[in-house]
MIDOSE-1310 file (N, C-alpha, C; in nm, 2 decimals, decimal comma, always signed):
residues 181
mirv	-18,54/+7,58/+3,47/-18,40/+7,52/+3,52/-18,32/+7,43/+3,41; -18,44/+7,35/+3,36/-18,39/+7,24/+3,26/-18,34/+7,29/+3,13; -18,40/+7,39/+3,09/-18,34/+7,50/+2,99/-18,21/+7,53/+3,01; -18,17/+7,59/+3,13/-18,04/+7,62/+3,18/-17,94/+7,53/+3,15
ilwl	-17,97/+7,38/+3,22/-17,90/+7,28/+3,23/-17,86/+7,23/+3,06; -17,93/+7,21/+3,01/-17,94/+7,20/+2,84/-17,84/+7,28/+2,77; -17,87/+7,43/+2,81/-17,77/+7,52/+2,72/-17,62/+7,51/+2,78; -17,60/+7,49/+2,89/-17,46/+7,45/+2,96/-17,40/+7,35/+2,90
lggv	-17,51/+7,23/+2,91/-17,45/+7,10/+2,86/-17,40/+7,13/+2,69; -17,49/+7,17/+2,59/-17,46/+7,22/+2,47/-17,35/+7,28/+2,50; -17,31/+7,40/+2,56/-17,19/+7,48/+2,54/-17,06/+7,38/+2,58; -17,07/+7,30/+2,69/-16,97/+7,21/+2,72/-16,94/+7,13/+2,60
llgg	-17,03/+7,08/+2,54/-17,03/+6,96/+2,42/-16,96/+7,05/+2,28; -17,01/+7,16/+2,27/-16,98/+7,23/+2,16/-16,82/+7,29/+2,21; -16,77/+7,33/+2,34/-16,66/+7,36/+2,36/-16,58/+7,23/+2,33; -16,59/+7,13/+2,40/-16,52/+7,02/+2,37/-16,47/+6,98/+2,25
iihv	-16,56/+7,01/+2,13/-16,57/+6,97/+1,99/-16,47/+7,05/+1,93; -16,47/+7,20/+1,97/-16,39/+7,27/+1,93/-16,25/+7,26/+2,00; -16,23/+7,23/+2,11/-16,11/+7,21/+2,15/-16,03/+7,10/+2,08; -16,11/+6,97/+2,08/-16,05/+6,87/+2,01/-16,01/+6,90/+1,85
ivil	-16,10/+6,97/+1,79/-16,03/+7,00/+1,67/-15,93/+7,10/+1,65; -15,93/+7,19/+1,74/-15,79/+7,26/+1,74/-15,68/+7,20/+1,76; -15,67/+7,12/+1,84/-15,55/+7,02/+1,92/-15,50/+6,93/+1,81; -15,59/+6,89/+1,70/-15,59/+6,78/+1,59/-15,55/+6,85/+1,50
tlph	-15,54/+6,98/+1,46/-15,50/+7,05/+1,37/-15,39/+7,15/+1,39; -15,35/+7,18/+1,49/-15,24/+7,25/+1,53/-15,11/+7,19/+1,48; -15,07/+7,08/+1,51/-14,97/+7,01/+1,45/-14,92/+7,03/+1,28; -15,05/+7,02/+1,21/-15,01/+7,05/+1,02/-15,01/+7,21/+1,02
lade	-15,01/+7,28/+1,11/-15,00/+7,44/+1,10/-14,84/+7,47/+1,14; -14,78/+7,39/+1,17/-14,65/+7,41/+1,22/-14,54/+7,43/+1,08; -14,44/+7,54/+1,12/-14,38/+7,56/+1,02/-14,27/+7,48/+1,00; -14,21/+7,47/+1,16/-14,07/+7,40/+1,16/-14,13/+7,24/+1,25
ttwt	-14,09/+7,14/+1,19/-14,13/+7,01/+1,24/-13,99/+6,93/+1,25; -14,02/+6,83/+1,30/-13,89/+6,72/+1,30/-13,82/+6,69/+1,17; -13,98/+6,69/+1,08/-13,92/+6,65/+0,92/-13,85/+6,77/+0,87; -13,89/+6,90/+0,89/-13,81/+6,98/+0,82/-13,68/+7,02/+0,90
riea	-13,65/+6,97/+1,01/-13,51/+6,97/+1,08/-13,44/+6,86/+0,98; -13,51/+6,73/+0,97/-13,43/+6,64/+0,89/-13,38/+6,66/+0,78; -13,49/+6,76/+0,70/-13,45/+6,75/+0,56/-13,34/+6,87/+0,56; -13,31/+6,97/+0,65/-13,22/+7,07/+0,64/-13,07/+7,00/+0,67
igar	-13,09/+6,88/+0,72/-12,94/+6,81/+0,75/-12,88/+6,77/+0,59; -12,97/+6,72/+0,52/-12,93/+6,70/+0,39/-12,86/+6,58/+0,38; -12,94/+6,46/+0,42/-12,90/+6,32/+0,41/-12,95/+6,25/+0,31; -13,00/+6,31/+0,19/-13,05/+6,23/+0,09/-12,99/+6,15/+0,00
nvmt	-13,01/+5,99/+0,03/-12,97/+5,89/-0,03/-12,81/+5,87/+0,03; -12,78/+5,92/+0,12/-12,64/+5,88/+0,19/-12,66/+5,89/+0,34; -12,57/+5,80/+0,42/-12,58/+5,78/+0,55/-12,53/+5,91/+0,61; -12,57/+5,99/+0,69/-12,51/+6,11/+0,73/-12,50/+6,10/+0,89
ilpp	-12,36/+6,12/+0,92/-12,35/+6,09/+1,07/-12,39/+6,24/+1,14; -12,48/+6,22/+1,25/-12,52/+6,34/+1,30/-12,43/+6,37/+1,40; -12,37/+6,52/+1,43/-12,29/+6,52/+1,53/-12,32/+6,51/+1,65; -12,25/+6,49/+1,75/-12,25/+6,46/+1,90/-12,29/+6,57/+1,95
iepg	-12,41/+6,54/+2,07/-12,47/+6,63/+2,13/-12,36/+6,69/+2,26; -12,34/+6,79/+2,25/-12,27/+6,84/+2,36/-12,34/+6,86/+2,48; -12,30/+6,87/+2,60/-12,39/+6,96/+2,72/-12,39/+7,08/+2,69; -12,55/+7,11/+2,73/-12,58/+7,25/+2,75/-12,60/+7,34/+2,61
epnp	-12,57/+7,22/+2,51/-12,59/+7,29/+2,34/-12,73/+7,25/+2,29; -12,79/+7,31/+2,23/-12,93/+7,28/+2,16/-12,92/+7,13/+2,09; -13,04/+7,08/+2,13/-13,06/+6,94/+2,10/-13,22/+6,93/+2,02; -13,21/+7,00/+1,89/-13,34/+7,00/+1,85/-13,42/+6,87/+1,81
lqld	-13,33/+6,76/+1,79/-13,40/+6,65/+1,74/-13,42/+6,57/+1,86; -13,38/+6,63/+2,00/-13,38/+6,59/+2,10/-13,34/+6,40/+2,11; -13,22/+6,41/+2,08/-13,15/+6,27/+2,07/-13,04/+6,26/+2,21; -13,03/+6,13/+2,22/-12,98/+6,10/+2,37/-12,82/+6,12/+2,33
pelv	-12,74/+6,20/+2,39/-12,62/+6,23/+2,40/-12,51/+6,11/+2,37; -12,55/+6,02/+2,44/-12,48/+5,88/+2,46/-12,46/+5,83/+2,32; -12,55/+5,83/+2,24/-12,56/+5,73/+2,15/-12,51/+5,80/+2,02; -12,47/+5,74/+1,90/-12,43/+5,78/+1,80/-12,54/+5,75/+1,69
yglc	-12,58/+5,83/+1,60/-12,67/+5,85/+1,52/-12,63/+5,87/+1,36; -12,69/+5,78/+1,27/-12,68/+5,80/+1,14/-12,81/+5,83/+1,08; -12,84/+5,91/+0,98/-12,97/+5,93/+0,94/-12,93/+5,93/+0,81; -13,06/+5,88/+0,70/-13,08/+5,89/+0,57/-13,20/+5,91/+0,53
qvdl	-13,24/+5,99/+0,42/-13,38/+6,00/+0,38/-13,39/+5,93/+0,24; -13,49/+5,88/+0,21/-13,52/+5,81/+0,10/-13,66/+5,84/+0,03; -13,66/+5,84/-0,10/-13,76/+5,86/-0,18/-13,79/+5,77/-0,28; -13,89/+5,67/-0,24/-13,92/+5,55/-0,34/-13,96/+5,59/-0,44
eegp	-14,02/+5,72/-0,46/-14,04/+5,72/-0,62/-13,93/+5,73/-0,74; -13,79/+5,74/-0,65/-13,69/+5,69/-0,72/-13,65/+5,57/-0,74; -13,74/+5,47/-0,66/-13,70/+5,33/-0,70/-13,69/+5,27/-0,56; -13,65/+5,14/-0,56/-13,68/+5,09/-0,41/-13,54/+5,12/-0,34
ayls	-13,58/+5,16/-0,23/-13,43/+5,19/-0,13/-13,36/+5,11/-0,07; -13,22/+5,07/-0,06/-13,17/+4,97/+0,01/-13,09/+5,02/+0,12; -13,05/+4,96/+0,23/-12,96/+4,98/+0,35/-12,85/+4,86/+0,34; -12,75/+4,86/+0,33/-12,68/+4,76/+0,35/-12,52/+4,80/+0,41
gtlp	-12,49/+4,69/+0,50/-12,35/+4,72/+0,55/-12,34/+4,65/+0,67; -12,22/+4,66/+0,74/-12,20/+4,61/+0,86/-12,17/+4,70/+0,98; -12,28/+4,66/+1,10/-12,26/+4,73/+1,23/-12,17/+4,69/+1,31; -12,12/+4,76/+1,42/-12,05/+4,69/+1,54/-12,13/+4,61/+1,61
dafw	-12,02/+4,53/+1,66/-12,10/+4,38/+1,77/-12,11/+4,45/+1,91; -12,21/+4,52/+1,88/-12,27/+4,60/+2,04/-12,38/+4,66/+1,98; -12,49/+4,71/+2,11/-12,64/+4,75/+2,06/-12,64/+4,84/+1,97; -12,72/+4,77/+1,86/-12,80/+4,92/+1,77/-12,93/+4,89/+1,73
slai	-12,99/+5,00/+1,69/-13,10/+4,98/+1,65/-13,17/+5,06/+1,53; -13,26/+5,04/+1,44/-13,28/+5,11/+1,32/-13,44/+5,14/+1,30; -13,47/+5,24/+1,27/-13,59/+5,28/+1,25/-13,63/+5,35/+1,15; -13,73/+5,30/+1,06/-13,76/+5,38/+0,94/-13,89/+5,44/+0,97
fdaa	-13,92/+5,56/+0,93/-14,05/+5,64/+0,98/-14,06/+5,73/+0,86; -14,20/+5,78/+0,84/-14,23/+5,90/+0,76/-14,24/+6,04/+0,81; -14,30/+6,10/+0,74/-14,30/+6,25/+0,76/-14,40/+6,31/+0,89; -14,46/+6,21/+0,90/-14,56/+6,21/+1,03/-14,54/+6,17/+1,14
gvvt	-14,41/+6,09/+1,16/-14,35/+6,05/+1,25/-14,39/+5,91/+1,27; -14,45/+5,83/+1,17/-14,53/+5,71/+1,20/-14,39/+5,64/+1,13; -14,38/+5,49/+1,24/-14,25/+5,43/+1,24/-14,32/+5,33/+1,15; -14,26/+5,30/+1,01/-14,29/+5,20/+0,93/-14,22/+5,04/+0,98
ystt	-14,11/+5,06/+1,02/-14,03/+4,96/+1,06/-13,91/+4,96/+1,16; -13,89/+4,89/+1,26/-13,80/+4,91/+1,34/-13,72/+4,77/+1,36; -13,61/+4,77/+1,42/-13,54/+4,63/+1,47/-13,44/+4,66/+1,52; -13,35/+4,58/+1,58/-13,24/+4,59/+1,68/-13,13/+4,47/+1,64
nrdg	-13,05/+4,49/+1,69/-12,93/+4,35/+1,66/-12,98/+4,23/+1,77; -13,08/+4,25/+1,85/-13,12/+4,14/+1,94/-13,26/+4,06/+1,87; -13,28/+4,09/+1,76/-13,37/+4,04/+1,67/-13,33/+3,92/+1,57; -13,19/+3,93/+1,58/-13,12/+3,79/+1,57/-13,07/+3,83/+1,41
igqt	-13,05/+3,95/+1,38/-13,01/+3,99/+1,25/-12,86/+3,99/+1,26; -12,82/+4,03/+1,37/-12,66/+4,00/+1,39/-12,57/+4,17/+1,37; -12,47/+4,16/+1,30/-12,44/+4,26/+1,27/-12,42/+4,30/+1,09; -12,46/+4,24/+1,03/-12,50/+4,27/+0,90/-12,65/+4,29/+0,86
velg	-12,66/+4,43/+0,81/-12,79/+4,46/+0,76/-12,79/+4,46/+0,64; -12,89/+4,41/+0,56/-12,91/+4,39/+0,42/-13,08/+4,43/+0,41; -13,12/+4,54/+0,39/-13,28/+4,56/+0,38/-13,31/+4,63/+0,28; -13,44/+4,61/+0,22/-13,48/+4,68/+0,12/-13,62/+4,73/+0,15
ifna	-13,61/+4,86/+0,10/-13,75/+4,93/+0,13/-13,82/+4,94/+0,00; -13,95/+4,92/-0,01/-14,04/+4,91/-0,11/-14,19/+4,98/-0,08; -14,23/+5,06/-0,19/-14,36/+5,08/-0,16/-14,48/+4,98/-0,22; -14,58/+5,01/-0,22/-14,69/+4,88/-0,26/-14,68/+4,84/-0,40
aqtr	-14,67/+4,91/-0,52/-14,62/+4,90/-0,65/-14,48/+4,82/-0,67; -14,42/+4,85/-0,58/-14,29/+4,80/-0,59/-14,28/+4,66/-0,55; -14,36/+4,63/-0,43/-14,39/+4,51/-0,37/-14,43/+4,40/-0,44; -14,55/+4,47/-0,54/-14,61/+4,42/-0,62/-14,51/+4,34/-0,73
llaq	-14,43/+4,45/-0,82/-14,32/+4,40/-0,90/-14,23/+4,28/-0,82; -14,18/+4,29/-0,71/-14,11/+4,19/-0,62/-14,21/+4,05/-0,64; -14,34/+4,06/-0,60/-14,38/+3,94/-0,60/-14,41/+3,86/-0,75; -14,42/+3,95/-0,84/-14,41/+3,90/-0,94/-14,27/+3,87/-1,04
qqld	-14,18/+3,86/-0,95/-14,04/+3,85/-0,96/-13,99/+3,94/-1,11; -14,06/+4,06/-1,08/-13,97/+4,16/-1,19/-13,87/+4,25/-1,16; -13,83/+4,23/-1,01/-13,72/+4,31/-0,95/-13,62/+4,21/-0,89; -13,54/+4,21/-0,93/-13,41/+4,12/-0,88/-13,34/+4,14/-0,75
iaeg	-13,36/+4,09/-0,63/-13,30/+4,11/-0,51/-13,21/+3,99/-0,50; -13,13/+4,05/-0,38/-13,02/+3,91/-0,33/-13,10/+3,86/-0,22; -13,05/+3,71/-0,24/-13,10/+3,64/-0,12/-13,06/+3,67/+0,01; -13,17/+3,66/+0,07/-13,14/+3,71/+0,22/-13,18/+3,83/+0,26
llvv	-13,22/+3,94/+0,14/-13,24/+4,05/+0,17/-13,39/+4,09/+0,27; -13,39/+4,15/+0,37/-13,52/+4,21/+0,46/-13,60/+4,26/+0,39; -13,72/+4,24/+0,34/-13,78/+4,33/+0,26/-13,90/+4,40/+0,33; -13,88/+4,55/+0,33/-13,99/+4,62/+0,41/-14,08/+4,71/+0,31
eaet	-14,21/+4,70/+0,36/-14,32/+4,76/+0,25/-14,34/+4,88/+0,33; -14,36/+4,97/+0,26/-14,39/+5,13/+0,31/-14,52/+5,17/+0,26; -14,58/+5,24/+0,33/-14,71/+5,30/+0,27/-14,69/+5,44/+0,22; -14,59/+5,50/+0,24/-14,54/+5,64/+0,17/-14,43/+5,62/+0,13
dqla	-14,38/+5,72/+0,02/-14,26/+5,71/-0,03/-14,15/+5,82/+0,02; -14,21/+5,90/+0,10/-14,08/+6,00/+0,14/-14,06/+5,94/+0,30; -13,94/+5,86/+0,33/-13,94/+5,84/+0,46/-13,78/+5,84/+0,49; -13,74/+5,84/+0,62/-13,62/+5,86/+0,69/-13,57/+5,72/+0,75
vlvr	-13,45/+5,70/+0,74/-13,39/+5,58/+0,81/-13,28/+5,63/+0,92; -13,31/+5,61/+1,04/-13,24/+5,63/+1,15/-13,20/+5,52/+1,23; -13,04/+5,51/+1,22/-12,96/+5,38/+1,29/-12,87/+5,46/+1,42; -12,93/+5,41/+1,54/-12,86/+5,43/+1,63/-12,76/+5,32/+1,72
lapp	-12,64/+5,37/+1,75/-12,54/+5,27/+1,77/-12,50/+5,35/+1,91; -12,47/+5,23/+2,01/-12,46/+5,25/+2,18/-12,30/+5,21/+2,20; -12,21/+5,28/+2,19/-12,07/+5,26/+2,21/-12,06/+5,23/+2,35; -12,01/+5,08/+2,39/-11,98/+5,07/+2,52/-11,89/+5,16/+2,60
hevm	-11,79/+5,22/+2,51/-11,71/+5,31/+2,60/-11,70/+5,43/+2,51; -11,68/+5,55/+2,56/-11,65/+5,68/+2,50/-11,52/+5,64/+2,38; -11,44/+5,58/+2,43/-11,32/+5,58/+2,34/-11,34/+5,50/+2,20; -11,47/+5,43/+2,20/-11,49/+5,36/+2,08/-11,60/+5,46/+1,98
rerf	-11,63/+5,57/+2,04/-11,72/+5,62/+1,96/-11,69/+5,67/+1,83; -11,55/+5,69/+1,79/-11,48/+5,74/+1,69/-11,53/+5,63/+1,59; -11,45/+5,47/+1,64/-11,47/+5,37/+1,54/-11,61/+5,32/+1,51; -11,72/+5,36/+1,61/-11,84/+5,34/+1,57/-11,90/+5,41/+1,46
terl	-11,84/+5,55/+1,49/-11,92/+5,65/+1,38/-11,86/+5,61/+1,23; -11,73/+5,56/+1,23/-11,67/+5,54/+1,09/-11,74/+5,40/+1,03; -11,80/+5,30/+1,13/-11,85/+5,19/+1,07/-11,99/+5,22/+1,01; -12,07/+5,32/+1,10/-12,16/+5,37/+1,03/-12,17/+5,46/+0,92
sair	-12,09/+5,54/+0,92/-12,07/+5,61/+0,79/-12,05/+5,52/+0,67; -12,00/+5,42/+0,70/-11,97/+5,33/+0,58/-12,12/+5,25/+0,52; -12,21/+5,26/+0,59/-12,35/+5,20/+0,53/-12,40/+5,26/+0,43; -12,42/+5,20/+0,32/-12,48/+5,23/+0,21/-12,63/+5,26/+0,20
cgpr	-12,69/+5,38/+0,18/-12,82/+5,39/+0,19/-12,89/+5,44/+0,05; -12,98/+5,42/+0,02/-13,04/+5,47/-0,12/-13,07/+5,39/-0,21; -13,10/+5,44/-0,33/-13,14/+5,33/-0,45/-13,03/+5,28/-0,49; -13,03/+5,17/-0,56/-12,93/+5,11/-0,62/-12,91/+5,15/-0,76
g	-12,79/+5,20/-0,78/-12,79/+5,28/-0,92/-12,69/+5,21/-1,02
């Protein structure tokens, strides 16, 4: 009887291990991910306004239809990336994330930043150069260090009224994103 219980316990334990391994490896085997969808948008070093989500239409990035979205992809191998401009005086949020979906940095206008966004994104080597004062940056630049070079910046604006959506979209499209050239 003990032998049967041990075999059952071993089978359950082995089945659990196999189950966990499969669950952890399946996302890496997917051909289409959020990152591949973002790459298809073509937002390399430019703030690209995502089209509004219409009711009943596909929403592959699972975005809130009430918000205005701007997306920019940067590659820190090309040098430090900068995000600069002025956002509307309403709620906004910003997130920097990598291909795995790990958020490197996020903020909102409620963090005391206000409307002006001046942000520098650096990898570890560029941050060392910055600490050694070998890179010139503007005073007041918010410095963010990223662990990976391939990043996406997503800016979300919440227009208080639908009639303001176009104005918010124009403001968002004026944001500069990418390496300084």
